[in-house]
C-alpha positions, -999 to +999 in steps of 0.1 A: -509-312+244-477-301+228-494-279+202-507-255+228-472-250+243-458-243+208-486-218+202-478-202+235-441-197+225-451-181+192-474-157+210-445-148+234-421-142+206-446-121+187-453-101+219-416-095+225-411-084+189-440-060+191-427-046+224-392-041+209-406-025+178-428-002+199-398+009+221-377+015+189-404+037+174-408+056+207-370+062+208-370+074+172-399+098+179-381+112+209-350+117+188-369+136+161-387+158+187-354+167+204-334+173+172-361+189+149-383+207+175-359+218+203-383+245+214-408+219+225-381+204+248-366+238+258-399+250+273-395+226+301-358+232+308-346+263+327-314+282+321-292+287+351-285+323+360-248+330+365-228+361+374-200+372+352-168+354+360-147+366+332-148+386+299-132+376+267-107+403+256-081+405+227-056+423+250-039+407+280-057+425+308-067+418+344-092+436+366-084+440+402-112+442+427-114+445+465-143+438+489-146+464+517-168+452+546-148+456+578-121+481+587-105+510+567-070+511+583-053+504+550-075+522+526-053+553+520-022+532+518-039+510+492-050+541+472-014+553+472+001+520+461-024+517+432-018+553+422+020+548+423+016+520+396-012+538+377-037+510+385-074+515+388-095+490+407-131+482+416-140+483+452-172+464+462-184+480+495-210+470+520-236+496+530-225+496+567-189+503+555-202+533+536-220+544+568-189+541+589-163+554+565-179+578+540-145+596+537-128+564+525-156+558+499-151+594+487-113+590+486-116+558+465-140+575+441-119+607+439-088+586+431-106+573+400-115+538+414-149+523+408-171+520+440-196+493+435-221+473+456-213+444+479-248+444+496-261+466+524-261+440+551-238+412+538-266+387+540-267+353+523-288+362+493-301+327+485-319+328+519-337+361+510-367+366+487-362+385+454-378+416+469-355+415+499-324+412+476-336+442+456-343+462+487-308+454+501-291+463+468-310+495+465-302+506+501-265+501+494-267+518+460-284+548+476-256+552+501-228+549+475-246+574+452-250+599+480-213+599+487-199+595+452-226+609+429-225+576+409-251+548+412-235+514+411-242+490+382-222+460+395-227+439+426-205+412+442-228+388+460-219+384+497-199+353+504-198+346+467-232+330+475-259+333+448-287+314+432-309+320+401-333+342+422-307+365+435-289+369+402-322+376+385-332+401+412-299+421+407-305+421+369-341+432+374-328+466+387-301+470+360-272+456+380-248+429+368-235+404+393-197+399+393-179+369+407-141+366+412-119+344+391-083+338+400-074+310+375-040+320+361-044+296+332-074+314+318-069+335+287-097+358+297-096+386+322-117+389+353-141+417+357 
C-alpha cells in the first residue's frame, strides 16, 4: 500500500515541475514578444490624445492668454496695459462673445493680439460627438474670421475639459488644442 502513495507523490512533483517550467517558458516568450516585436503589442495599445501644455524653448519666454466668454468691460483697458508694456497675448474667444462684442474682437486683432477659438457655445466637448465638436469649432472660426480676416488655428477647450475624441476632432480640421500651464517651476513656456 505504501508504494502507490510514493508513486502519487512523484507524479505530483513531476506535475508541479512541468507547470513551473511551462509558466517560465510562457513568461520568456512574452518577454521576447514585447522586447523584440513591440509593434505586435503596440497594435492593441492606444495613444492618449493631449493638447499642448507647454513648448520647449531655448529662451526664457512665457505666453499670456486670456479666455473671453462673458463681459467686455475691461477689454480696452487690458489692451492699453498690454500695449504699454509691449506685450502681445492670445485671446481665446467664445462665438457668442464675438456676436455680442465684434468691436472688441476687432480691437484685439488691430492691436496685434491673436484671437483664437474657445468654442462657439462653451459646451463640454467630451459630451459631444466628434462631428458636433467640429461644427462648434467651425462656427466660432467663421465668426472670428469674419471680424478679423484671420481663421483661428488654436483652440482652448471649454472648461479645460477634453478627451481623445475632442482633441482628435480639433486636429482633424487643422486646429491645435492648447491647455494652460501655470507651473512656475517649469523650464518650458506655455503656449
